[in-house]
C-alpha positions, 0 to 999 in steps of 0.5 A, spaced: 500 500 500 502 506 498 502 512 502 496 517 501 492 511 499 484 511 501 483 511 508 480 504 511 474 504 516 478 499 520 485 496 520 486 489 523 493 488 526 493 480 526 489 475 523 489 470 528 482 467 532 480 474 534 482 478 527 478 472 523 472 473 528 471 480 526 471 479 519 466 473 520 461 477 524 462 483 519 461 479 513 454 476 517 452 483 519 453 486 512 449 481 509 443 481 514 443 489 513 443 489 506 442 482 503 443 482 496 441 489 495 448 492 497 449 495 490 451 503 490 453 503 497 460 505 499 463 498 502 466 498 509 473 498 508 478 493 512 485 492 512 489 486 515 496 487 517 499 480 518 505 476 514 500 470 513 494 471 509 489 466 513 483 467 509 488 465 502 492 460 505 487 457 510 493 453 514 491 447 519 494 451 525 490 450 530 483 447 533 478 451 537 473 448 542 467 451 545 460 450 547 454 453 544 447 454 545 443 449 541 438 453 536 442 460 538 444 465 533 451 463 535 451 456 533 448 458 526 454 463 525 459 457 526 455 451 524 458 451 517 465 451 520 464 446 525 467 439 524 464 435 530 459 437 535 457 433 541 451 433 546 454 430 552 462 429 554 465 425 559 470 428 565 474 423 568 476 423 575 483 422 578 481 415 580 479 413 573 471 414 575 467 416 569 462 422 569 458 422 563 455 429 562 449 431 559 450 438 556 442 440 556 441 446 551 449 446 550 453 443 545 460 442 545 463 444 538 470 443 535 472 448 529 479 446 525 483 452 523 482 450 516 475 450 516 474 456 520 478 460 515 475 457 509 468 459 512 470 466 513 473 467 506 467 465 503 463 470 507 468 475 505 468 473 498 460 474 498 460 480 501 465 483 496 461 481 490 455 484 493 459 491 494 458 492 501 465 490 504 472 491 501 478 487 505 485 488 503 491 484 506 498 487 507 503 481 508 507 485 513 508 487 520 505 493 523 511 498 525 508 503 529 501 506 530 500 514 531 493 518 532 491 525 531 484 528 531 481 525 525 484 518 526 489 513 527 495 512 522 499 505 522 506 505 519 507 498 516 513 495 511 508 496 505 507 504 507 502 507 511 494 506 512 490 511 515 483 508 519 478 511 523 479 505 528 485 500 529 483 493 532 490 490 535 491 483 537 498 483 538 501 481 545 501 487 549 503 488 557 497 489 562 495 495 565 495 492 572 500 486 573 498 480 576 498 477 583 497 470 581 499 467 574 499 460 571 500 458 564 496 453 560 501 449 556 498 444 551 501 439 546 496 435 541 495 431 535 490 429 530 491 422 529 488 417 524 489 410 526 489 404 522 483 400 525 476 403 527 478 403 535 474 410 537 467 411 539 465 417 535 460 419 540 465 419 546 468 426 547 472 426 553 473 434 556 478 433 561 481 426 564 485 428 570 487 420 571 494 423 567 500 424 572 499 431 576 505 436 576 507 438 583 504 445 582 497 446 578 494 440 574 494 436 568 489 433 564 488 429 557 482 430 552 480 426 547 475 428 541 473 423 536 471 425 529 470 419 526 471 411 528 479 412 526 480 419 528 481 423 534 484 429 537 488 427 543 491 433 547 495 433 554 494 440 557 497 443 564 496 449 568 503 450 571 507 456 573 512 455 568 512 451 561 513 444 561 519 441 558 517 439 551 520 432 551 516 431 558 510 433 555 511 429 549 512 423 553 506 424 557 502 425 550 504 419 547 502 415 554 495 418 554 494 417 546 496 409 547 491 409 553 485 412 550 486 409 542 490 403 544 495 404 540 501 408 539 501 407 531 497 411 526 498 417 522 499 424 525 495 428 521 496 435 525 500 437 531 499 443 535 502 446 541 501 453 545 502 457 551 496 461 554 497 466 559 492 464 565 493 471 570 489 475 574 493 481 571 488 486 568 488 488 560 485 494 558 480 494 552 482 501 549 490 503 548 492 510 552 490 516 548 496 520 546 497 527 549 491 532 547 486 526 545 480 524 550 480 517 547 484 512 543 482 509 537 486 503 538 482 497 541 485 491 543 482 484 542 484 477 544 489 475 549 491 483 549 484 485 550 483 480 556 479 475 552 482 469 556 478 466 562 484 466 567 482 460 571 481 456 564 484 459 559 478 459 554 478 465 550 474 463 543 467 465 546 469 471 548 473 473 542 466 471 538 462 476 543 467 482 541 467 480 534 459 481 534 459 487 538 464 490 533 460 488 527 454 491 530 457 498 531 461 498 525 456 496 520 451 501 524 456 507 522 459 508 529 466 513 529 472 509 531 473 513 537 466 511 539 466 504 538 466 500 545 467 493 547 464 489 552 467 487 558 470 480 557 467 477 563 464 480 569 468 483 575 466 478 580 468 473 575 475 476 575 475 476 582 473 468 583 478 466 577 483 470 582 482 466 588 482 459 583 489 461 581 491 463 588 489 456 590 492 452 585 498 456 586 498 454 593 496 447 592 493 442 597 499 440 601 499 448 603 492 448 604 490 450 597 486 447 592 487 440 589 486 442 582 483 436 579 478 435 585 476 442 584 474 441 577 471 434 578 467 436 584 464 442 580 461 438 575 459 432 580 455 437 584 452 442 579 448 441 572 454 441 567 450 447 563 451 451 569 458 450 570 460 451 562 456 457 562 460 460 568 466 458 565 463 462 559 462 468 563 454 468 562 451 466 569 447 470 574 449 471 581 444 466 583 447 461 579 454 463 582 452 462 589 450 455 587 457 454 584 460 457 590 456 453 595 459 446 592 467 449 592 471 446 598 470 451 603 477 451 607 481 452 601 477 457 598 477 461 604 485 461 605 485 463 597 481 469 599 485 471 605 492 470 601 489 474 595 487 480 599 493 480 603 497 480 596 493 486 593 493 490 600 501 489 600 501 491 592 497 497 594 501 499 600 507 499 596 505 503 591 503 508 596 510 508 598 513 510 592 
């Protein structure tokens, strides 16, 4: 893009899950608003800045799993990209006990990266053909963002882009540092075995019978997509990243146990580290001197979309994308666009207590991580637990959940968290 080119309505810095979700819901919102009659309207213009064009390349780079309400608009929006969905899942206790969970009004859905990118690309292409959306991809990185009274300017290796709004999903430091933090470290494989050894209906959400780390917790999960193919992963909530060889050994052992073989073809592998932290992330960047509000909004991990106590982020990213699409299609100015809180404030506090309890560990009076999650699922309707993990429950439901948590460890976590926050506050005053 050359300097002086047409301004954009929005610039997306990064085209991962958060950025792709924005394009997804923009295309849907424009289709709903204009249908096939978009001719003659000035198209909404979006520039994507990322070295990789995922809508073109459609890489098999990740898998997203989340629960959606059956018959909802959210389910309909994702349906063409869902590879497999289940109405029931299983949680396995540390002693091997099986908890089958009927999800009620929910379904647990798996989206493969390549399928989601393909679906969104088709929606974007249709919106482009109808003249209601233009998407330009710059295969480069953003070098700087500056703002003035009329908009924001993104400097890239391909020139400058002026926009009304910048949506930034690049890593960013928190606005308030953490009191308690873990990292979710996962390693998974999509495996095709030579014989039909998998029950496609048996989706294991969390299997806590795997060896547990000294601090935190670990679980395996197995999501079958047909009688001979499954996504098998090992996940750990730990203070520091696991050694790759150690986690590979754990995954191999779990794969042998759930599939009954160490053979088969690995069609896809994925690994990653997701921050689980009670640090606070700002949704809007700090405005430069002379401006009241910034036109830079943060998405994804940088915007606090990751649920601190579980590492889940997909549903929050979808909610952000829907909110942004409604406002942009409705003509909102960049400095007036708002993002909802990813999760209620009370949920952030409860997550901080869980993190503190996991870090303390059962030996020092903290939480037994596997026991804590198994207990929640045993003593509550599964739908209530999953809606809570999505940040969608009401206070009455949360009180019911809290009443089933282990009282002693949670009280000790509350006291420890309050002490740490008070100490940080006092040290701040003393500077």
